[in-house]
C-alpha positions in Angstrom: -17.9 -3.6 -30.5 -16.0 -1.8 -27.8 -15.8 -3.1 -24.3 -15.7 -1.2 -21.1 -12.6 -0.7 -19.1 -12.5 -3.6 -16.6 -14.4 -2.9 -13.4 -12.3 -5.1 -11.2 -9.0 -6.8 -11.2 -7.9 -10.4 -10.3 -4.6 -11.1 -8.6 -3.0 -14.6 -8.5 0.6 -15.4 -9.0 3.3 -12.8 -9.3 2.2 -9.5 -10.7 5.7 -8.8 -11.6 5.3 -11.5 -14.3 2.7 -9.3 -16.1 4.0 -9.2 -19.7 1.6 -8.5 -22.5 -2.0 -7.5 -22.2 -4.6 -9.6 -23.9 -8.3 -9.9 -24.5 -9.4 -13.4 -23.6 -12.7 -15.1 -24.3 -13.8 -18.0 -22.1 -16.9 -19.7 -23.4 -19.0 -22.7 -22.1 -17.3 -22.5 -18.7 -19.1 -25.1 -16.7 -18.7 -23.5 -13.2 -17.0 -20.5 -11.7 -13.4 -20.7 -10.5 -12.2 -18.4 -7.7 -11.2 -15.0 -9.3 -12.8 -15.8 -12.7 -15.1 -13.0 -13.8 -18.8 -13.8 -14.2 -20.3 -14.1 -17.6 -20.1 -10.8 -19.5 -17.7 -9.2 -17.0 -14.2 -8.1 -17.7 -11.2 -8.4 -15.4 -7.5 -7.7 -15.6 -5.0 -10.3 -14.5 -1.3 -10.7 -14.5 0.4 -13.3 -16.6 0.9 -15.6 -13.6 -2.9 -15.8 -13.0 -3.5 -16.8 -16.6 -0.9 -19.6 -16.5 -2.4 -20.7 -13.2 -5.9 -20.7 -14.7 -4.6 -22.9 -17.6 -3.3 -25.4 -15.1 -6.5 -25.3 -13.0 -8.6 -26.0 -16.1 -6.3 -28.9 -17.3 -6.4 -30.4 -13.8 -10.1 -30.0 -13.3 -11.5 -32.4 -15.9 -10.3 -33.9 -19.1 -13.2 -32.6 -21.1 -13.0 -28.9 -20.3 -9.6 -27.6 -21.5 -8.5 -24.3 -22.9 -8.0 -24.2 -26.6 -5.4 -21.9 -28.1 -5.1 -19.7 -31.1 -1.7 -18.2 -31.9 -0.9 -17.8 -28.2 2.4 -19.5 -27.7 4.1 -16.3 -28.7 2.5 -14.6 -25.7 2.4 -17.4 -23.1 5.4 -19.5 -24.2 3.7 -22.8 -23.1 2.6 -26.0 -24.9 -0.5 -25.8 -27.0 -3.3 -27.5 -25.0 -5.8 -29.6 -27.0 -9.1 -28.4 -28.3 -12.3 -28.8 -26.3 -15.5 -27.2 -25.4 -13.8 -24.2 -23.7 -12.4 -21.6 -26.2 -10.2 -18.6 -25.7 -8.7 -16.0 -28.0 -5.8 -13.8 -27.2 -4.8 -10.5 -28.8 -1.5 -8.9 -27.9 -1.4 -5.7 -25.9 1.1 -4.3 -23.3 1.6 -5.6 -19.8 -1.2 -7.8 -18.5 -4.1 -10.1 -19.5 -7.7 -8.9 -19.7 -10.2 -11.7 -19.3 -13.9 -11.9 -20.2 -16.2 -14.8 -19.5 -18.9 -15.4 -22.2 -22.3 -16.7 -21.2 -22.8 -20.4 -21.8 -25.9 -19.7 -24.0 -23.8 -17.7 -26.5 -24.7 -19.2 -29.8 -23.3 -18.9 -33.3 -24.8 -18.6 -36.8 -22.9 -21.2 -38.8 -22.9 -21.9 -42.5 -21.7 -25.5 -43.4 -20.5 -26.4 -46.9 -21.0 -30.0 -47.7 -19.1 -32.2 -50.2 -21.4 -32.0 -53.3 -20.9 -35.5 -54.8 -23.8 -37.0 -52.9 -26.8 -35.9 -50.8 -26.3 -35.9 -47.1 -28.9 -38.5 -46.4 -28.9 -42.1 -45.0 -27.8 -44.6 -46.0 -24.8 -42.4 -46.4 -22.7 -42.7 -49.6 -19.5 -42.5 -47.5 -17.8 -41.2 -44.4 -17.9 -37.5 -45.4 -21.7 -37.5 -45.7 -22.0 -39.3 -42.4 -19.6 -36.9 -40.8 -21.5 -33.8 -42.1 -24.8 -35.1 -41.0 -23.7 -35.8 -37.4 -21.8 -32.6 -37.3 -24.6 -30.3 -38.3 -27.2 -32.1 -36.2 -24.8 -32.0 -33.2 -24.2 -28.2 -33.6 -27.9 -27.6 -34.1 -28.8 -29.6 -31.0 -26.6 -27.3 -28.9 -28.7 -24.3 -30.1 -26.5 -23.0 -32.9 -28.3 -21.5 -35.9 -26.9 -23.9 -38.6 -27.5 -23.8 -42.4 -26.2 -26.7 -44.5 -25.4 -25.9 -48.2 -25.5 -29.3 -49.9 -26.7 -31.4 -52.8 -30.5 -31.5 -53.3 -32.1 -34.3 -51.3 -29.9 -33.7 -48.2 -31.7 -34.0 -44.8 -30.7 -32.5 -41.5 -32.3 -31.1 -38.3 -31.1 -27.7 -39.4 -32.0 -25.5 -42.4 -30.8 -27.0 -45.7 -30.1 -25.0 -48.8 -29.7 -27.1 -51.9 -27.1 -25.9 -54.4 -26.8 -28.8 -56.9 -29.6 -30.9 -58.4 -29.8 -34.4 -57.0 -30.1 -35.7 -60.5 -26.6 -34.7 -61.3 -24.5 -37.9 -61.1 -20.8 -37.6 -60.2 -18.5 -40.0 -61.9 -15.8 -41.1 -59.4 -13.2 -42.0 -62.1 -13.8 -39.9 -65.2 -11.4 -39.4 -68.1 -9.7 -36.0 -68.3 -12.4 -34.3 -70.4 -15.1 -35.7 -68.2 -13.2 -34.6 -65.1 -12.9 -31.0 -66.4 -16.6 -30.9 -67.2 -17.4 -32.3 -63.8 -15.2 -29.8 -62.0 -16.9 -27.0 -63.8 -20.4 -28.1 -62.6 -19.3 -28.7 -59.1 -17.2 -25.5 -58.8 -20.1 -23.5 -60.1 -22.5 -24.9 -57.5 -20.0 -24.3 -54.7 -19.4 -20.7 -56.0 -23.2 -20.2 -55.8 -23.2 -21.4 -52.2 -20.3 -19.1 -51.3 -22.1 -16.1 -52.8 -25.2 -16.8 -50.8 -23.1 -17.1 -47.6 -21.5 -13.8 -48.3 -24.9 -12.3 -48.7 -26.0 -13.4 -45.3 -24.7 -12.6 -41.8 -23.0 -15.7 -40.6 -20.6 -15.7 -37.6 -18.5 -18.5 -39.1 -18.3 -20.9 -42.1 -17.4 -24.5 -41.7 -16.0 -25.9 -45.0 -16.6 -29.6 -44.9 -16.1 -30.1 -48.7 -13.1 -31.1 -50.8 -13.6 -28.2 -53.1 -10.9 -25.6 -53.8 -13.6 -22.8 -54.2 -14.0 -22.0 -50.5 -10.2 -21.6 -50.1 -10.2 -19.0 -52.9 -13.6 -17.3 -52.5 -14.0 -16.9 -48.8 -11.1 -14.5 -48.2 -11.6 -12.5 -45.1 -14.6 -14.5 -44.0 -14.1 -16.4 -40.6 -13.8 -20.0 -41.9 -12.9 -23.3 -40.4 -11.7 -25.7 -43.2 -11.9 -29.5 -42.4 -9.3 -31.4 -44.4 -10.8 -34.8 -44.9 -8.3 -36.1 -47.5 -4.6 -36.0 -48.2 -3.5 -33.0 -50.3 -5.5 -33.2 -53.5 -3.9 -31.7 -56.7 -6.3 -28.8 -57.1 -5.7 -27.7 -53.5 -2.0 -28.1 -53.9 -2.2 -25.7 -56.8 -3.7 -23.1 -54.4 -1.4 -23.7 -51.4 1.7 -24.1 -53.6 1.2 -20.9 -55.6 4.1 -18.4 -55.2 3.5 -15.9 -52.4 0.5 -17.8 -51.0 -0.1 -17.7 -47.3 -3.0 -18.8 -45.1 -5.8 -16.2 -44.8 -5.7 -14.7 -41.3 -9.5 -15.3 -41.0 -9.1 -19.0 -41.7 -8.1 -22.0 -39.6 -7.6 -25.6 -40.6 -8.2 -28.9 -38.9 -8.0 -32.5 -40.1 -9.3 -35.8 -38.9 -6.1 -37.6 -37.9 -2.5 -37.0 -37.0 -1.6 -39.2 -40.0 -3.4 -36.9 -42.4 -2.1 -33.8 -40.6 1.5 -34.8 -41.3 0.9 -34.6 -45.0 -0.8 -31.2 -44.8 1.9 -29.6 -42.7 4.1 -29.4 -45.8 1.6 -26.8 -47.0 0.0 -25.3 -43.9 2.1 -24.3 -40.8 -0.8 -24.9 -38.4 -3.2 -27.8 -38.7 -5.1 -29.1 -35.7 -6.5 -32.6 -35.3 -10.1 -33.4 -34.5 -10.8 -37.2 -34.6 -14.1 -38.2 -36.0 -16.7 -39.3 -33.5 -19.8 -41.5 -33.5 -22.9 -41.9 -31.4 -21.8 -44.8 -29.4 -25.3 -45.9 -28.4 -26.2 -46.3 -32.2 -23.6 -49.0 -32.5 -24.1 -51.9 -30.1 -22.6 -55.3 -29.4 -24.7 -58.2 -30.6 -25.9 -61.2 -28.6 -22.8 -63.1 -29.8 -20.7 -63.4 -32.9 -21.1 -66.1 -35.5 -17.8 -68.0 -35.4 -16.1 -68.2 -38.7 -17.7 -65.0 -40.1 -16.1 -61.7 -41.0 -17.5 -58.4 -42.1 -16.3 -55.7 -44.5 -18.1 -52.3 -45.1 -17.4 -49.2 -47.0 -17.3 -47.7 -50.4 -16.4 -50.3 -53.0 -13.4 -48.7 -54.8 -9.9 -49.9 -55.5 -8.3 -47.8 -52.7 -10.5 -49.5 -50.1 -9.1 -52.9 -51.1 -12.2 -55.1 -51.0 -10.5 -57.8 -53.1 -7.7 -58.1 -50.4 -10.4 -58.6 -47.7 -11.9 -61.4 -49.8 -8.4 -63.0 -50.2 -7.7 -62.8 -46.5 -11.1 -64.3 -45.6 -10.5 -67.2 -47.9 -7.0 -67.8 -46.5 -8.5 -68.1 -43.0 -11.6 -70.1 -44.0 -13.8 -67.3 -42.9 -17.1 -66.4 -44.5 -17.2 -62.7 -45.5 -20.2 -60.4 -45.6 -19.7 -57.2 -47.7 -21.8 -54.1 -47.6 -21.5 -50.7 -49.1 -22.2 -48.6 -52.2 -20.5 -49.6 -55.4 -18.6 -46.5 -56.5 -16.4 -48.1 -59.1 -18.5 -50.5 -61.2 -15.5 -51.6 -63.3 -13.5 -52.5 -60.1 -16.5 -54.4 -58.7 -17.1 -56.3 -61.9 -13.4 -57.3 -62.3 -12.3 -58.1 -58.8 -15.2 -58.5 -56.4 -18.2 -59.9 -58.3 -16.4 -63.0 -59.7 -15.5 -63.9 -56.1 -19.1 -63.9 -54.8 -20.4 -67.3 -53.8 -21.9 -69.0 -50.7 -19.0 -67.9 -48.6 -18.4 -64.4 -50.0 -21.7 -62.5 -50.0 -22.5 -58.9 -51.1 -25.5 -57.5 -49.2 -25.8 -54.1 -50.9 -25.9 -50.7 -49.4 -27.5 -51.1 -46.0 -29.0 -48.6 -43.6 -27.4 -48.1 -40.2 -29.5 -50.6 -38.3 -28.9 -53.4 -40.8 -25.2 -52.4 -41.0 -24.8 -52.5 -37.2 -26.4 -55.9 -36.9 -24.2 -57.3 -39.6 -21.0 -56.0 -38.0 -22.0 -57.0 -34.5 -22.7 -60.6 -35.6 -19.2 -61.0 -37.2 -16.3 -62.6 -35.4 -13.9 -60.1 -36.9 -14.1 -56.9 -39.0 -11.6 -56.6 -41.9 -10.3 -53.1 -42.8 -8.2 -53.1 -46.0 -7.3 -49.6 -47.1 -4.7 -49.5 -49.9 -4.1 -45.7 -49.4 -3.2 -43.5 -46.6 -6.6 -43.7 -45.0 -7.3 -40.2 -43.5 -9.5 -41.7 -40.8 -11.6 -44.9 -41.3 -15.1 -44.4 -39.9 -16.2 -47.9 -40.7 -13.4 -49.3 -38.5 -14.5 -47.1 -35.6 -18.1 -48.3 -36.0 -16.9 -51.9 -35.9 -15.0 -51.3 -32.7 -18.1 -49.7 -31.2 -20.0 -52.9 -31.9 -17.3 -54.8 -30.0 -16.1 -56.5 -33.1 -12.3 -56.8 -33.2 -10.6 -55.4 -36.3 -7.9 -56.8 -38.6 -6.5 -53.9 -40.7 -3.8 -53.0 -43.2 -1.3 -50.6 -41.5 -2.1 -47.4 -43.6 -3.0 -43.9 -42.6 -5.0 -43.4 -39.4 -5.4 -47.1 -38.6 -2.7 -46.9 -36.0 -4.6 -44.1 -34.2 -7.9 -45.9 -34.2 -6.8 -49.4 -33.4 -5.0 -50.4 -30.2 -3.9 -53.7 -28.8 -7.3 -54.2 -27.2 -9.4 -53.5 -30.3 -7.6 -55.1 -33.2 -4.4 -56.3 -34.9 -2.5 -54.4 -37.6 -1.1 -56.4 -40.5 2.7 -56.3 -40.8 2.5 -55.7 -44.6 0.2 -54.6 -47.4 -0.5 -58.1 -48.8 -3.3 -60.6 -48.3 -1.1 -63.0 -46.4 -0.2 -60.4 -43.7 -3.9 -59.4 -43.5 -4.9 -63.0 -43.0 -2.5 -63.4 -40.1 -4.0 -60.2 -38.6 -7.5 -61.8 -38.9 -6.3 -64.9 -37.0 -4.9 -62.7 -34.2 -7.9 -60.3 -34.0 -10.8 -62.7 -34.0 -10.0 -64.0 -30.5 -9.7 -60.6 -28.8 -12.0 -59.9 -25.8 -15.1 -58.1 -27.3 -15.7 -56.2 -24.1 -12.3 -54.6 -24.2 -12.8 -53.9 -27.9 -16.0 -52.0 -27.2 -14.4 -50.1 -24.2 -11.6 -48.8 -26.4 -14.0 -46.6 -28.5 -15.0 -44.3 -25.6 -12.6 -41.5 -26.6 -14.2 -41.3 -30.0 -17.6 -40.1 -28.9 -19.7 -37.7 -31.0 -20.0 -35.3 -28.1 -16.2 -35.0 -27.9 -16.0 -34.3 -31.6 -18.8 -31.6 -31.4 -17.0 -30.0 -28.4 -13.9 -29.7 -30.4 -15.6 -28.3 -33.5 -17.6 -25.9 -31.4 -14.4 -24.6 -29.8 -12.6 -24.2 -33.2 -15.6 -22.4 -34.7 -15.6 -19.9 -31.8 -11.9 -19.4 -32.3 -12.4 -18.0 -35.9 -15.1 -15.5 -34.8 -13.6 -12.0 -34.6 -13.0 -10.6 -31.1 -14.6 -7.3 -30.1 -12.2 -4.4 -29.9 -11.1 -3.9 -26.3 -9.9 -0.8 -24.4 -7.1 -2.0 -22.2 -7.4 -1.2 -18.5 -4.6 -0.9 -16.0 -3.4 -3.3 -13.3 -4.5 -2.4 -9.9 
């Protein structure tokens, strides 16, 4: 689409600073600023105006900040964080051209889910929960969202099943079983990609762990969400000789801890912390002293057995909830420990889970890997339940001195000492510390990043006046 030559010019700052012309999109702008064009209008501005506009937006509120895509080479400033307001810049000659987009500008978005489990409560894990809240949040803002997922998935948007619900994924198969499983999962994901290519979506949001979208969506505006550390099959793609990121693709991950691992492979990885609906996780009437809670997928890397050992060392009763995803691990290290003090409650729905966490004096988080985020830890903090955690991955980003205590080492003794310190924290301050992890903030950021991958219309540069 071609735009008209700007009908008016804006002047602020020194016009002699005008270096480089650019097309700039401003979307979801909450209220006009002096000199900012109205929705749909174009204006020309010197570089000084644009830098002043950035500062005005940053100073105005913390939740409406310019996002940036490859602009440091033109502006020379620090990259501001992502938010609801999005801009794109394309290099031209000697000024900036600015266009304000209307606030009701909506996108047609295809979302690729992780195919191991349906996206349906009670969620099998954090990825399913994240996908559900993300698609529902984007749809609630009026975007036309289609979720490509395992059969049985539920959402407020259109759902396209691409894999039978009856297909069971083995979390820890042998090599032959792993290869057969990859073939089934990759074939299903390839079918989803073909359907996406056959429709007219503005952008794709890849919320899976599959290598297929990285290979098969070349040239398609795509936002990849990197939920895990670098997996071997993705490393094969990114580490191939001559590989470079597709110019139509952008990458985000869920924590700074996870981003540091990915930056070996990708030069630009932005961070969008997971968010939750704060009102869905509430403080209880009061904790039961001497009780602890642990929730999550029951697998070796989640360290359920260490949480049990820490609870016993501190004479705390422990309630455990979550899906058993490694039956051998559960049978060997968890089930033999179950008794009147260590209780497994099964896979609970959100209401039951929230009540269990809110009634505990302390929540134990025991990851034995570099936890990319830790959604269950965030849910506990939202309930006002202080957290004792092993110091791996994103735990240092989620937990502060008001919300919990990090263990000094990876062993049960260190975790037990963290339990003793955390359980006496002020529960009001614990709850207050979760405010920066709201679902609205997360949707703002994803909405901004999705807009940033949508191609810009071709612009005819005007002249400074």
